[in-house]
N, C-alpha and C positions, 0 to 999 in steps of 0.2 A: 436601728439601722445596720449596725455592725453584725448583729445576729442574722438579720435578713440576708445580708450580703457576705455571709461567711463563705469560705472556699467551697464547701460541699454544696451549700444552697446555691451558690453562683453557678457551679457546674451543672446542677439540675436545671437551673433557670435558663442557662444558655442553650442546653439541649432542648428543653421544652419550647422555648421561643423559636428555635430553628425549625422544629417539627411543625409548630403553628404556622410559621411563614410558608413552609412547604405546602401545608394544607390550604392556606389562603390562596396560593398561586396555582397549585396543581390538584385541587380537590376532585375535579372530575376524573383526572387521570389516576389518582391514588385510590379512588373508590372502584376503579375498573382496571387495576394494574395488569391483569392477565389478558385484557382485550385490546391493549394499545401497544403499538410499536413507536418508539421514539423517532425512528427514521424508516420510511416505508419503501425505500429503493436502494439500489447500489450496494455499498458496503453495509448499510444498516440492515437491510433484509437478509443479506448473506450472513452477517454475524449472528443474528438470531437463529438462522438455520443451522449454522455450524455448531452452536452451543446446544441446541435442542437435539440434533442428530447424535452428538456425542453422548448425551445423557441417555437417550432412548435406544440407540442401536449399535454404537461402537462396541466391539468385543473386548477391548482392553482400555486401560487408563492412560496410556502414553502415546497413542497414535490416533489419528483422525482418518476414518475411511469413507466419509460421506462425500468427498469430492476427489477428483483426479484418479478415479478408478482406472486400472487395477492397482495403482501404486500407492494411493493414499498420501498422507502427509504427517509430519511430526506435530504433536499437539501444541508445542510452544510457538508455532509459526502460523496459526490460523485464527487468532483473535477469538478464542472461545472461553476466556476466563478460566484457565485450567483448574485453579484451586476450587472455585465455586462449582464448576461443572462436574469435577470429579467427586466433590463432596456430595452433590446431589445424586450423581450416578451410584455411588456407594449406598446412600440412604435409600434410594429407590430399589436397588437390587436386594438389599438385606432387611429392610424394614417396611417401608410404605411407599408405594409407587405414586409419587406426586409430580411426575414428569410433565403431566398435562398443565401444570401450573408453573412450568419453567420460565415462561415469558414474564409472568407477574413477579416471580422471585428475583429475576435479574433486574427488572425495573425498580423493585424495592431497594435492592443493594445499591444501585446507582444513585437514586434519590437520597437515601438515608446516609450516604457517605458525606453529605453536607453537614448534618448535625454532628457527626463524629469529628469532622474537620474543625468545626466550631469549638468543640470541647477541647481539643488539643491546642488550638490557637489561644483559647482562653488560658490554658495552663501555662503556655509560653509567656503571654503578656503578664499574667499574674506573677510568674517567676521573676520577671524583670520590673516588678513593683508598679505596674500601671494601676490606677484606681479601678476598683472592681466594676463599677458601672461602665467606665470607659472600656475596660477589657471585654466585657460582655458584648457591648455594641460593636466594638472593633472586630472581635472574633467573628461575629455574625457577618459583618460587612466584608471582611477579607474572604470568608468562605463562599458567600453568595456571588461575589464579583469574580472569583477565579474562573479563568477561561476554559478549564478542563470540562466544565459542564456544557460549554458550547459544542463540544464534540458529539453530544447526543444527537443533534440535528444532522451531523455528518456520518453517523453510524459507527464511530470508533468508540464503542462502549467500554471496552476493557482499558482504555486510556483515561476514562472520564471520572475516575474515583478521586474526588477532591481531597479526601483525607490522607492520601498516600504520603505526601511530603510532610505535613504537620506531624504525623505519627513518628516518622523517622527522625525528623529534626528534634522533636521533644526528647526522644531517647538519647540523642547525641548530647543535648544540653544537660541532661541528668547524669550522663557519664562524666562529662567535663566538670561537674560539680564535685566529683571525687568520692562520694559515698556510694557504697554498693556497686563499685565499678565493674566487677566481674559479672554481676547480674545484668547490668545495662549493656555491657559488651556483648553478652550472649543474646540479649533481646534485639540489639542492633543487627547482628548477623542474621538472626531468624527473621526479623522483619524485612530485611533486604531480600532474603530468599522467598519470603511470602509474596512480595510484590513482583519479583522476577517470575514467580509462578502464576501471577495474574496477567502481566504483560512485560515483555523484555525491556521496553522503554522505561517503565516505572521503576523496575529494579535497577536498571543501569543509572538512571538519574540519581537515585539514592546512593548507589555505590560510588559514583563519581563525586557526589557532594561529600560523602563520608571520607573518601580518599583525600580530597583537597583540604578538608578540615584537618585531617591528620598531618598533611604536609605543612600547612601554615602554622598549626599549633606546635609542631615539632621544631620548626624554624624559629618561632618567636618565644615560646615558653618552656618547652620540654627540656629536662635534663637529659642530654644525649647519652649519658652513661647508664641510664636505667634500662635493664633488660626486660622487665615486665611490661614496659611500654610497647615493645615490639610484639609481645604475646597478645596484647589487646588488639593491636593492628592486625595480627593474624586472624583473630576471631571475627573482627568487624569487617575486614576488607578481603584478606587473602583467601580464607576458607570459602566464603560465599562465591568468590570469583572462580576458584578451582572447581567447586561443586557444579556450578552452572555450566562452565566450559566442558567439563568431563561428561556431564549428563547429556548435553547436546551432541558432543562428538561421539559418544558411545551409542546413543539411540538413533542418530541420523544415518540411515542407510541409503539415502537418496544422493546419487552422484549427478554432477552437471548442473549444480545450482547456479543461479545468477550471482556473479561476483560484483554486486552493486557498488559502483564507485561513489564518491562524494557527489551529491547533487545539491544545487543551490536554491531550487524553486521554493522549498518549504522552510526557508531560514527565517529567523526573526530579524527585526530591524528596529530602529528608533521609532518608526511609524507604528509598528505593531505593539510597542511598549508604551508609547505616550499618547496615542490617539484611540478613542473608544470606537468599538463596533456598534454598540447600542448604549445610549446614555441620555438622560434628560438634559445633560449639559453639552451634548454634542453640538448644538447650534453655536455655543460659545467657541468651541474648538474650530468650527468651520469658518468663523470670522477671522481667526488668527492663523490657521494653518491650511495647507493645500492637501486635500484628502485624495487627490487623483492617484497618488502613489499607492494607496491601499488596493486599488483595482488591479494593479500590476503585480501585487505580491500575494500569492496564494495563501501564505500563512496568516495574512491579515484578516482572513475570514474567520479565524479563531483568535489569534493574537495572544498577547500577555499583558493587556492593559492594566496599569498599576493604580489607576484611580486619580481623580482630580485632587483630592486632599493630599495624597502622597506626593504628587507633583508639586503642589504649592508648598508643602512642608520642606521638601528637598530643595526647592528654589530658595526659600527663606534661610534654610540651613547653610546653603552656599553663600548667601549674602553675609550672614553672621560670621562664617568662616573667613571670608575676605576681610571683614571688619576686624576679626580677632588677630589676623596676621598683621594688619596695619598697626593696631594698638598694642600688639604683643601679648594678647590674652587668649591664645589658642588653647592652652591647657585648661583654662577656666571653662571653656566651651565644652570640652570633653570630660570634665572632671567626674561627672556622675555616671558615665557610661561603662558598663562591664567590658573588660578587656577582650572577652571572647567574641564580642561583636566584630572586631577587626578580622578575626578568623572566618566568621560567617560571611561577612561582606566580601572578602577576597575570594572565598570559595564560590559564592554565588556569582561574582563577577567573572570568574573563569568559565563557569557554565554559560553565562550570558554571551561571552565571546565565542564559545563553541556554537551556540545557537545562531550567531551571526555568520557562521561558516568560516570562522577563523580556526586553524590556519589554511583551510582549503583554498580560500579565495586568493591567497597570495603565494601560491606555488610551494607551500611548505607541508603538503600532505604527506610527504615521506616521513615526517616526524611521528605519525600515528600508525599503529598496526592496522592491517586490513579489516579486522573484525569491527573496529570502531567506525570504519567507513561504511559499514552496513546500515548504520543509523542515518537514514536520509531525511527523516522528519526532524530536522535540527531545531526548528522553532520550539519544540516541546521542552528542550533543555532550559529554556528561559523561565519555566515554571518555578524552578528553585529560586531564581532571582526575584520573581513576583512575590513569593511568600516572605523571603528574607527582607526585601526592601520595604514592603508595606508595613511589616511588623516593626522594622527598625525605625521607620519614620515616626511612629507613635512612641516607641520607647525613647528615642532621642529627644523628642519634644517633651516628654515627661521628665527627663533628666535636666532639662534646661531651666534652672532655677530662677533665672533673671526674667523669665517671661511672665507677664501679668495675666490673670484669668486663665491660667494654664489648664485647669481641669475643664473649664467650659470649652476652650479651644479643642482639647482632646476629644471631648464628647461630640462636638460638631464634626470633627474630622472623621470619627467613627461612623456618625450618622450619614455623612456624605458617601462613604464607602458602601454603606448598607442601601442607601437610596439608589446608587448606580447598580449595585448587585441585583436588587429586586427588579429594576428595569430590564436587565438581561433575562431574568427568569420569567417575567411577564411575556417577553417576546418568545422565549422558548416554549412556554405553555401554549401559545397560539399555534406554533408550528407543530408541536407534538400532538395536540388534541385531535387533529384531523386524521391521524394514522390509526385506523382500526386494524387489529391483528388479523391477517388472512389465515393464520394457523387455526383459527377457531371457526372458520366458515365451512360450508358443506358443498363446496364446488364439485367434489368428486363423488358425492353420494349416489347419484344415479348411475354413474359409470362403474362404481364399485359393485353394483348389483348384477353386472354382466358375469359371464362365465370365465373371465380371465383369472388365472391362478398366478399371482405375482411370484410365487416360489419357483415358477418355471423360468424366470429370467435372472440374469446375473447383475444387470445394471441398467440405469436409465441413460438414454442418449437424447438430449434435447435438440430440437430443430425449431428455429435457428439455433445453431450451436454457439456456445461461448466458452472461451478458455483464456481468461485474462491473466496473463503472467508478464506484466510490465510491457504490454504492447507488442509482443512478438508474433502477431498474426493480424490479418485484416478482416476477421469475422465481424459481422454486424453486432452492435450492442443492442439486444432486444430485451427490454425489461419484462415483457409479458412471458417470454420463454424462460427467463430466470425464475420468475415467481412460480409458474406452473410446475416446473421441474422440481424446485425445492419443496413445494407443498406436497407433491406426490411422493417425493423421497421420504419426507417425514411420515407420511401416511402409510407407506408400504415397507419402509426399512431398506429399500434398494438404494445403493450408492449412485452418485452421479459420475459420469465420465467427464463431464464439464467441470470447470473450476473457476473460482475467483480467489486467487492466492497471490501473494506478493514475493515469495522467495522460493517457489517450487522449482524443481529441476526442469531446465529448458529442454533437455533430451526427452524427458517423460512427456512434457507438454506437446512437443513436436510429434512424438509417436502417436499420441491420441488424436491430434488434429489430422494426422495423416490418414485416418479412417475415412475421411471425406474425399480423398484423392482417388484417381482411377485405380481399378483393381489390379492392373498390370504392374503397379509400383509396389515394390517389396515393403511389407509392413511388419517390422519386428515385434510389434505389440501382440501379435497372435500367440507368441510363446507364453504370454502372461494371462491369457484369458482361458476360461473353462469352456465346455461345450454348449452351455446354455445360450439362447438367443439374447439379443438386446431389446429392451422396451423403448421404443422411440416415442417421444412426446412432442407433437407438432402443435405449436401455438397458433397456427394459421396466420402467421405474420409473413412479411416479404422474405424470400429466401434467395440465396446466391445460387448460381447454376450448379455448383458442386453439391449443394444441399438438395436441390431439386432432383439431381441424378441419384443421390443417396436414397431419397424417399422412393424413387422408382424401383429400387431393389427390395423394398419392404412390403409386408402384407398388412393391410388395414384390419384393425381389431375393433375399434370403437370410434364413433364420430358424433360430435354435437356442434353447436354454434361457436363454442369457445375453443375447442381443441380436438385433436385426433390422436389416437394411440395406434402405433404400428409395431409389428414384430419383424425384426430383421435377423435372419440366421447367419451364422458366421461364414457359411459356405458362399453366401452372396457378398461377403466382404473380402474374402481371401482367395477365391478361385481365380487364378491368373488366366486372363483371356488373350494373352499375347499371341498364342498360336492361331486362334481364330482370326485376329486382326491381321496377322502376317499373311495367312492364306488369302484373305480378301485383298491385301495390297499386291500380292503376287499376280492375282487375276487382273487388278486394275493397271498393272504395269504394261499390259499388252495394248491398252488404248489410251493411257495417260501420255501427255507430252513429256519428253525428256529434255531438261535444260542442261546442255553440256557445259555451260559456263560454271554452274554451281554444283552439278552432279546430282540433281534432284529430279524425280518424277513429279509432275504437278497436274492438277485436275483441269486447268485451263491455260491459256496462253499469257496470263498476267506475268509481269516481271517480278522476280524475287531477288533476294540477296542473302548471302550466308558467309559467316566468318567463323572458322573453327579454332583459331589460335594454335594449331598443332605445330607451328614453327616456333612456338615459345615454350620450351620445356619448363615445367614447374613441379613443385612438390605435390600439388593437388590439381586434378583435372576431372571434369565431369565425363567427358568422352574424348577419346583420342590420346595424343601424346603431350598436349600442352594446354595452357590456359594463360590468360592475361593476368599478371600480378602487378599491382601498383601500391604505392603508399597511400593509405586512406586519407591522410591529412593534406595531401597535395592534390591540386587540380589535375585531372587526367582526362584525355579523350579516349573513350573505349572504341568508338567507331567514327571515322571521318567519311561522311557520305557524299563528298563532292564528286567522286568518280563513280558512284553507284547510280544507275539509271532505273528509275521507278516510274510507274504510270501515274499521271496527274489525275486529280478528281476521283481518286479511289481510296477507300478506307483501308489502311494497312495496320497490321499488328507486328510490332517488334518484340521478340521474346529473347530472353537470355537466362542463363543459370548463374547464380551467385553462391559462392561458398559461404555457408552460414553455420559454422561450428559453434554450438552453444550461444555465446553472446558476443563473439569476437567482431562481428561485422556491424554491430549496432552503431548509431551515430554516423551513418554514412548515407548520402543522398545520391541518387542517379537521376539525371534528367535528360530529356530529349529536346533539342532545339531545332526548330524549322527556320531555315535562313533563306534569304533571297540571294540573287546573284552578286549583290554588293557585300554580302556577308552580314547584313543586318538581321537580328533575331526578330522573327515575325510572331512565333508562338513557342511556348515552352510547356512541357509536361513533366511533372516530377513523380518520383517513385522511391520508396524506401525498400531496398531488397530484403530487409529483415521482416517486413510485414507481408509475407507471402503465406498463402494457405496450402501451397503445394510443395511438399518436400520429397526428394528422392535421396535417401541417405542424408548426408550433410549439406546437400545442395538445394537451394530454393529456386523455384521457377517464377519468372516475372514477365509481365507483358505490359507494353505501352502502345496505345492506339494513336495514329496520326494520319494526316492527309496532306498531300502536296497539291497546290492549286495550279501549278504550272511546271513545265519541264525545267525551268531555271532555278526552282527551289530545291533545296537539299537538306539533309538532316545531319546533326552532330549528336552523338551519345556521349555524355560527360559524367564524371563522378568526382565527388570530394566530400570528405567528412572530417572528423576530429580524431585525436589519438587515443581516445578511451578504449580500454581492453586490449586492442591490437592495432598496430598501424599498417597492417598488410591486408589487402583485399584481393580476391580472386574472382575473375569473371570468365565464363566459357560459353561457347555455342550461341552466337548471336544470329538469329534467323529473322528475316523480314519477309512476310507473305501477306497477300490481301486477305481480308476477313472472309472466312468460309471457303477459302481455297485450300485444298488438301495437298500437302507435299510430303515426299518421303525419299529416303536414300536406302539402298540395299547394300549394307556393309558386310564385312567378313563374318562376324558373329552376331550381328544385331541389325535391326532396322532403325533408322532415324525418322520417326513419324511425327511430323509437326513439332519437332524439337524434343520429343520424348524417346527414350530408349525402349525398344522391344527386343528382347533376347530371343534368338532362334531356338536355343535350347533353354527351356524355362528353368530358372534357378529356384531351388527350394527355399522355403522361408527359414529353415533352421539348419 
């Protein structure tokens, strides 16, 4: 028996069993790895696309040009598994082009991170003298129960490598052992850089855990006078930190990024730690606990559930601890426990508190540098706690010599972890198996037989358009448009002007979205494009008026039941038609009605209203001499309509311009209240000025529709937000006009046409 369960045999056994369990649950998927997507929409589809485009088409190893054309993005910020993607890119370039198997290779890496995790967890449990059979079962259970795999169904593949923490933790344990310390110090630093190069979160979790281990080990055990201790710290923590920061700062040429503040939505909680998402024992939990909290906590859809056996062991340990305090035998309780466990537990607890959004939730965010506040998926930091606490519970139970039938209880505890873990993966296999890879289909085969030469185009512009950068536009989220455009991009090598990115430049994104705006609005992006036309991919989905007008300027190249391809020349995007419109307005002035109260010509006799705010001088204004400036966090009335006379039973549009520099104006709501003569609110319409699709410079155009049912009703335009980013907001040019009624002013150097600026002397783009 001892020979059978020797260390080497046990390592082989735990790996083989893990592989066997994977085949048992995912056999159909493993046999068709290149034809299956773990997540077929949203982030999942996008992350496969980013990874494949980089391997197949990107010209270099440190940037990603597949989205956000013409600006691209830094490779570390696009979820493309930089290490694996660049390794494959190099291999395909210089040896054998296997890029068509990229999906299968990525799926293989994610699945087989579980057996690797099991091997390292076995090494840790074996190091702390757990019985070999127990260590094998428990290592399998902890690996399969880990919630990182649940991210497969949410599309966050580069975060889903189960083995990342066990590998780093095992190296730390071996370093603390004292032998070959320089070798393990070097491996710790390299391992941290490796995982940073896979995903920033994974690298930072390891870096933070290593730093906390150093802090607590230094405080509790280290001889403060030893100089070489700090050399090890330099290798394990300081050098990886410096390399990562310098690499990003040096390579990142994109200005105007989102300075993401601390957000609480994706934080961990006691619910996400103690309550299962999927488990055969979930009915037991539901009898004892209220699961309604999980629906209100986004992170609970992934969670960091530590398992029923871990919870029971920790509860019993707490009871024994209380008993030990009462009878004075606390030292006996901890007698067999390695002292390094206190360092690991304290370090994991610190990361757990960070995953709970501490200190952000208590007004102590000033204690942390801004770079740490960029990590908004705080719940992910509880993974360190998951691995440490599940392993600790078994090691602590094994060291408790007073417990009868200890080995049997340990084995049962490991089996319970494995049973719950396999339940999670049975659920995942059902979700994943229905997602057939669209990168392998022939949707474009007939279209590719046409006379279209894709080398004649510079980029793909999807319609409906999408540019998701943390919600700073109101474009429709059309899944079909995303899929078609990404499939065609992989097929042709043309980059996308659209994007699904989390940290890209707000200024760049706004300049791209601005292509949909009227041609008389200045578009600085023209300076970054070449002379080639754009290839427009229309998915035949519902479009916005701006997109419909955009298509009207394009030439149809190909059409079938699923999609259409258009060519749009840059001259149709950047030729300013202000002069043509102004000539038409000058002719209309002869027979339009002139409203002397507001200084506007109008196409009929309907009542209008206008507020310029020129009597309020400010630092920023859209037109004229002033604008309304207010504190964002305070309630403010932008327009009091009690004295404004409007026509009843007529649909009106209220438009205004809001200053929207980068991200300053986010977390601010504007709303229109319709009130009766008693001041009671009858109806309310809300709008977020940051979610505009029309930008003119740093100002966004916003419209709200409303109707008054009697002459006694009136409107109030109000605003209030929170202090994030900036506590100052600016509003200018409030215009109220009936729907489809044209109004304009003839000013000194420009026309005010339906609240847009038309310059009499056309301004050049550069």
